[in-house]
C-alpha positions as CSV (number, residue, x, y, z in Angstrom):
1,M,100.5,96.2,128.0
2,K,100.0,99.0,130.6
3,F,96.7,100.5,131.7
4,T,95.2,102.1,134.8
5,I,92.3,100.9,136.9
6,S,90.3,104.1,136.2
7,W,90.9,103.7,132.4
8,L,89.7,100.1,132.7
9,K,86.5,101.2,134.5
10,E,85.7,103.5,131.6
11,H,84.9,100.2,129.7
12,L,84.0,97.9,132.6
13,E,81.2,98.5,135.2
14,T,82.4,96.7,138.3
15,K,82.4,96.8,142.1
16,A,85.4,94.5,142.3
17,S,88.4,95.7,144.2
18,T,91.8,96.3,142.6
19,D,93.2,93.1,144.2
20,E,90.2,91.1,142.8
21,I,90.8,92.5,139.3
22,I,94.5,91.7,139.5
23,N,93.8,88.1,140.6
24,K,91.1,87.6,137.9
25,L,93.4,88.9,135.2
26,T,96.1,86.4,136.1
27,S,93.6,83.5,136.4
28,I,92.4,84.1,132.8
29,G,95.9,84.1,131.3
30,L,96.6,87.9,131.3
31,E,99.4,87.6,133.8
32,V,99.9,90.7,135.9
33,E,103.7,91.5,135.8
34,E,103.5,94.6,137.9
35,A,101.0,96.8,139.7
36,N,102.0,100.2,141.1
37,D,99.8,102.5,143.2
38,S,100.8,105.9,141.9
39,S,99.0,107.6,144.7
40,K,101.6,106.2,147.1
41,I,104.5,106.9,144.8
42,F,103.5,110.6,144.5
43,A,102.0,110.9,148.0
44,D,104.5,113.5,149.2
45,F,104.5,115.8,146.2
46,I,102.4,118.9,146.2
47,V,101.6,122.0,144.1
48,A,103.7,125.0,145.1
49,Q,104.4,128.5,143.7
50,V,107.6,130.4,143.3
51,V,107.0,133.8,144.9
52,E,110.6,135.1,144.5
53,E,113.6,134.0,142.5
54,K,117.1,135.5,142.5
55,K,120.6,134.6,141.5
56,H,122.6,132.4,143.9
57,P,125.3,134.6,145.6
58,D,128.0,132.0,145.0
59,A,127.0,130.1,141.9
60,D,126.3,131.5,138.4
61,K,124.0,128.7,137.3
62,L,121.9,128.4,140.4
63,K,119.0,130.4,141.7
64,V,117.6,130.8,145.2
65,C,113.8,130.7,145.2
66,K,111.2,131.4,147.9
67,V,108.5,128.8,147.4
68,N,105.0,128.9,148.8
69,T,104.0,125.3,149.7
70,G,100.5,126.3,151.0
71,S,101.6,125.9,154.6
72,S,104.9,127.9,154.7
73,I,107.4,129.8,152.6
74,V,110.6,127.8,152.1
75,D,114.0,128.5,150.4
76,V,114.9,126.2,147.5
77,V,118.1,126.3,145.5
78,C,117.3,125.4,141.9
79,G,119.5,125.0,138.8
80,A,116.6,124.9,136.2
81,S,116.8,127.6,133.6
82,N,113.0,127.9,133.2
83,V,112.2,128.7,136.9
84,E,110.5,132.1,137.2
85,K,108.5,134.1,139.6
86,N,104.8,133.1,140.1
87,M,105.2,129.8,138.2
88,K,103.5,126.8,139.8
89,V,105.6,123.8,140.3
90,V,105.8,120.2,141.7
91,Y,107.4,120.5,145.1
92,A,109.1,117.6,146.9
93,P,109.6,118.4,150.6
94,P,112.4,117.0,152.8
95,G,111.7,113.4,153.7
96,S,110.1,112.6,150.3
97,T,111.6,110.0,147.9
98,I,112.4,110.9,144.3
99,P,111.0,108.1,142.0
100,A,113.8,108.3,139.4
101,N,116.6,107.4,141.7
102,Q,115.0,106.6,145.1
103,M,116.9,109.4,146.7
104,K,115.4,110.5,150.0
105,L,115.5,114.3,150.3
106,K,116.7,116.2,153.3
107,A,117.4,119.9,153.9
108,A,120.9,120.8,153.1
109,K,123.2,123.7,152.3
110,I,124.1,124.2,148.6
111,R,127.0,126.5,148.1
112,G,126.3,128.0,151.5
113,V,122.6,128.5,151.1
114,E,120.1,126.4,153.0
115,S,117.7,124.5,150.6
116,S,114.6,122.8,151.8
117,G,113.3,120.2,149.3
118,M,113.3,120.6,145.6
119,M,111.2,121.5,142.6
120,C,110.9,118.6,140.2
121,S,111.4,117.8,136.5
122,E,109.6,115.1,134.6
123,Y,112.8,113.0,134.8
124,E,113.0,113.2,138.5
125,L,109.4,112.0,138.8
126,G,110.1,109.1,136.4
127,L,107.6,110.5,133.8
128,S,110.1,111.0,130.9
129,D,113.7,111.6,130.1
130,D,113.2,115.4,130.1
131,H,115.4,117.0,132.8
132,D,116.2,120.3,131.1
133,G,113.7,122.2,133.2
134,I,111.3,121.8,136.1
135,I,107.6,121.0,135.5
136,K,105.4,124.1,134.9
137,L,101.9,123.5,136.2
138,D,98.7,125.1,135.0
139,D,98.0,128.5,136.7
140,K,94.7,127.0,137.9
141,A,96.4,124.5,140.1
142,K,95.8,125.2,143.8
143,V,98.9,125.7,146.0
144,G,99.2,122.9,148.5
145,Q,97.0,120.5,146.5
146,P,98.5,116.9,146.1
147,Y,100.2,116.6,142.8
148,A,98.6,113.1,142.3
149,E,95.1,114.6,142.2
150,I,95.8,117.1,139.4
151,S,98.0,114.8,137.3
152,G,95.8,111.7,137.4
153,F,98.4,109.7,139.2
154,D,96.0,108.9,142.1
155,D,95.5,105.5,140.4
156,V,96.9,102.0,140.1
157,V,98.9,101.2,137.0
158,I,98.9,97.6,135.9
159,E,101.2,95.9,133.4
160,I,100.1,92.5,132.0
161,G,102.1,90.1,129.8
162,I,100.5,89.4,126.5
163,T,101.0,86.0,124.8
164,P,101.1,86.0,121.0
165,N,97.5,84.5,120.8
166,R,96.0,87.3,122.9
167,Q,96.3,90.3,120.6
168,D,92.7,91.1,121.4
169,C,93.9,92.4,124.8
170,L,96.4,94.9,123.4
171,G,93.7,97.6,124.1
172,V,92.0,98.5,127.3
173,Y,88.6,97.7,125.8
174,G,89.7,94.2,125.0
175,I,90.9,93.6,128.5
176,A,87.5,94.9,129.9
177,R,85.7,92.6,127.5
178,D,87.6,89.6,128.7
179,L,87.0,90.5,132.3
180,S,83.3,91.0,131.7
181,A,83.1,87.4,130.3
182,T,84.3,86.1,133.7
183,G,81.3,87.8,135.4
184,I,83.4,90.3,137.4
185,G,81.6,93.2,135.8
186,N,79.5,94.4,132.8
187,L,81.1,95.7,129.6
188,K,80.1,99.2,128.6
189,T,79.5,99.7,124.9
190,E,79.4,103.1,123.3
191,K,78.7,103.4,119.6
192,I,80.6,106.3,118.0
193,Q,78.5,107.7,115.1
194,S,80.3,108.1,111.9
195,L,80.4,111.8,111.0
196,K,79.2,112.7,107.5
197,G,81.8,114.7,105.6
198,T,81.0,118.1,104.2
199,F,83.4,118.0,101.3
200,Q,85.3,115.6,99.1
201,S,88.8,114.7,100.3
202,P,91.4,116.2,97.9
203,I,93.7,113.3,98.7
204,D,92.9,110.2,96.6
205,I,94.0,106.7,97.9
206,E,95.3,104.0,95.6
207,I,96.1,100.5,96.9
208,K,98.4,98.7,94.5
209,N,99.3,95.9,96.9
210,K,96.1,94.5,98.4
211,E,97.8,91.4,99.7
212,D,99.9,93.5,102.1
213,C,97.2,96.1,102.7
214,P,93.6,94.8,102.2
215,A,92.0,98.0,103.6
216,F,93.0,101.6,103.9
217,A,90.5,104.3,105.2
218,G,91.5,108.0,105.0
219,R,89.7,111.0,106.3
220,Y,90.6,114.6,105.6
221,V,90.1,117.3,108.2
222,K,90.9,120.9,107.4
223,N,91.3,124.2,109.2
224,L,92.3,122.8,112.5
225,R,94.8,124.0,115.2
226,N,97.2,121.4,116.6
227,V,97.0,122.5,120.2
228,E,98.4,121.0,123.4
229,S,96.3,118.1,124.6
230,P,93.8,118.7,127.4
231,D,94.8,117.5,130.8
232,W,92.7,114.3,130.7
233,L,94.4,113.2,127.5
234,K,97.9,114.1,128.7
235,N,97.3,112.3,132.0
236,K,96.1,109.2,130.1
237,I,99.2,109.2,127.9
238,K,101.6,109.8,130.8
239,S,100.0,107.1,133.0
240,I,101.2,104.4,130.7
241,G,104.7,105.9,130.2
242,L,104.3,107.8,127.0
243,R,105.2,111.5,126.5
244,P,102.5,113.9,125.3
245,I,103.6,115.6,122.1
246,S,100.6,117.4,120.6
247,A,96.8,116.8,120.4
248,L,97.0,115.1,117.0
249,V,99.7,112.7,118.0
250,D,98.3,112.1,121.4
251,I,94.9,111.2,120.0
252,T,96.3,108.5,117.7
253,N,98.2,107.0,120.7
254,Y,95.2,107.1,122.9
255,V,93.0,105.3,120.4
256,M,95.7,102.7,119.8
257,F,95.9,101.8,123.5
258,D,92.2,102.3,124.2
259,I,90.7,100.0,121.5
260,N,93.8,98.4,120.0
261,R,93.6,100.3,116.7
262,P,96.9,101.7,115.4
263,L,96.4,104.9,113.4
264,H,98.6,107.4,111.6
265,I,98.1,111.0,110.8
266,Y,99.7,113.0,108.0
267,D,100.2,116.8,107.5
268,A,98.1,116.9,104.4
269,D,99.9,120.0,103.0
270,K,103.1,118.0,102.9
271,L,101.6,115.3,100.6
272,A,102.1,115.3,96.8
273,N,98.8,114.5,94.9
274,K,97.7,111.2,96.4
275,I,98.4,108.3,98.8
276,I,99.7,105.1,97.1
277,V,100.1,101.8,99.0
278,R,102.7,99.7,97.2
279,S,105.8,97.6,97.5
280,S,109.1,99.4,97.9
281,K,111.7,99.7,95.2
282,K,115.2,98.6,96.0
283,G,117.4,101.5,97.0
284,E,114.5,103.8,98.0
285,K,115.3,106.0,101.1
286,F,113.0,106.7,104.0
287,N,113.4,109.0,107.0
288,G,111.4,107.6,109.9
289,L,109.8,109.4,112.9
290,D,112.5,107.8,115.0
291,E,114.9,110.3,113.2
292,R,116.8,107.4,111.5
293,N,117.4,107.0,107.8
294,Y,116.5,103.7,106.1
295,I,117.5,102.2,102.7
296,L,114.8,99.8,101.6
297,D,114.7,96.5,99.7
298,D,112.1,95.7,97.1
299,D,109.6,93.7,99.3
300,I,108.5,96.1,102.0
301,C,104.9,97.5,102.1
302,V,105.2,101.3,101.9
303,I,102.8,104.2,101.9
304,S,103.9,106.9,99.4
305,D,102.7,109.9,97.5
306,T,103.8,110.5,93.9
307,E,107.2,111.7,95.0
308,K,108.4,109.9,98.1
309,V,107.9,107.2,100.7
310,L,105.8,108.5,103.5
311,G,105.8,105.5,105.8
312,L,106.3,101.8,106.3
313,G,103.0,100.0,106.3
314,G,102.1,98.8,109.8
315,V,105.5,99.7,111.2
316,M,106.3,103.5,111.2
317,G,105.4,106.8,109.8
318,G,107.8,109.2,108.2
319,E,109.4,112.5,109.2
320,S,108.6,114.3,105.9
321,S,104.8,114.2,106.4
322,G,104.7,114.4,110.2
323,C,102.4,116.9,112.0
324,T,103.8,119.9,113.9
325,K,102.3,122.9,115.8
326,Q,101.9,124.6,112.4
327,T,99.7,121.8,110.9
328,V,96.3,123.0,109.8
329,N,95.1,120.2,107.4
330,V,95.5,116.5,108.1
331,L,94.8,113.1,106.5
332,L,93.9,110.5,109.1
333,E,94.8,106.9,108.3
334,S,93.2,103.7,109.6
335,A,94.5,100.7,107.6
336,L,94.8,97.0,107.8
337,F,98.2,95.4,107.1
338,N,99.3,91.8,106.6
339,P,100.8,90.4,109.8
340,I,103.6,88.4,108.1
341,T,104.7,91.2,105.9
342,T,104.7,93.6,108.8
343,A,106.8,91.3,110.9
344,K,109.3,90.7,108.1
345,S,109.6,94.5,107.4
346,G,110.1,95.3,111.1
347,R,112.8,92.6,111.6
348,K,114.6,93.5,108.4
349,L,114.9,97.1,109.4
350,S,115.3,96.4,113.1
351,I,112.3,98.7,114.0
352,E,110.3,98.1,117.1
353,S,107.1,100.1,117.4
354,D,103.7,99.8,119.1
355,A,102.0,99.7,115.7
356,R,104.2,96.8,114.5
357,Y,103.6,94.9,117.8
358,R,99.9,95.0,117.1
359,F,99.8,94.5,113.3
360,E,102.1,91.5,113.3
361,R,99.9,89.8,115.8
362,G,96.7,90.7,113.9
363,V,94.3,93.6,114.4
364,D,90.6,93.3,114.3
365,P,89.5,94.1,110.7
366,E,86.2,95.6,112.0
367,S,88.2,98.3,113.9
368,V,89.2,100.1,110.7
369,M,86.2,102.4,110.7
370,Q,85.7,102.4,114.5
371,G,89.2,103.7,114.9
372,I,88.9,106.5,112.3
373,D,85.5,107.5,113.8
374,N,86.8,107.6,117.3
375,A,89.8,109.7,116.3
376,T,87.8,112.1,114.2
377,K,85.4,112.8,117.1
378,L,88.4,113.6,119.3
379,I,90.0,115.8,116.7
380,L,86.8,117.8,116.3
381,D,86.2,118.0,120.1
382,I,89.7,119.1,120.9
């Protein structure tokens, strides 16, 4: 379980130092496996701007760029296809160390052209596997500003080991609650008000298998726009090693890691008639969000509509009803799934997911409505 100190302090009012928090976590059985100060890792990286780009005289796939670092204009040879004049980038000067491979940069000639430092991709910074192009920063970023400041990486990232009996600490709020019980700080409590609907949901929900799914809350939101997440949300997601996808997907991931409440969100226009929670039929096929195809047995809890399987209860959602940039109407799901059934389904199909990890250990039943309310507020705000 990964989280940052600043995220923890959104739930815990404390004057304790980072070292004191780390020691206290281990002493109460939440063993700290790793603690990284991102501000040190990214200390040398700054915001820069490409002021000129032209083709390399001796290499078809390379460009020679003049880059404003805030203190000087330097030449940088770059092979990224997306580099363009005036774009703001993450610049690594000579002497800095690239997180992905620990390579220490130095000025060097590349095909006869002197290159000073580099413009970085997410892969090179260790943020994701995306190395197709360099990072394009917001136009509002100030040239010469430390990258850690605008990215939220001026923080300490902590990873703790979770034993099977401590599922309550698979969310940042649960960790804060446990720390507050030791006297190291005070737990902040914020009640999210349930928003009253203005229309009846057109998607009915039928639970045929209440042993495997004792509760299923659904909320329909219409006429929205699935935008890119705001920086605060993207930074939260990236700080724990996840890749931002879109506001709708990022919101569900944020709520899961914040309060240990797995959620799922459907493109409502891709659903046929209603949601049905039932046992699978032998031979049914399912295309998962992991882009793999599964053939099901007859004892797996599935979420379906009247035509097809939409997801595996507590394990994974499906590709056919996934949200895209074109999504305008959604059905938000907050359900409760049987831990044993969830574990069996995941093992049988060899699927590892953050949702399965939580549901098979047991999720707080009281979080069903809290999760759907938190996510609804974020959807409406964003």
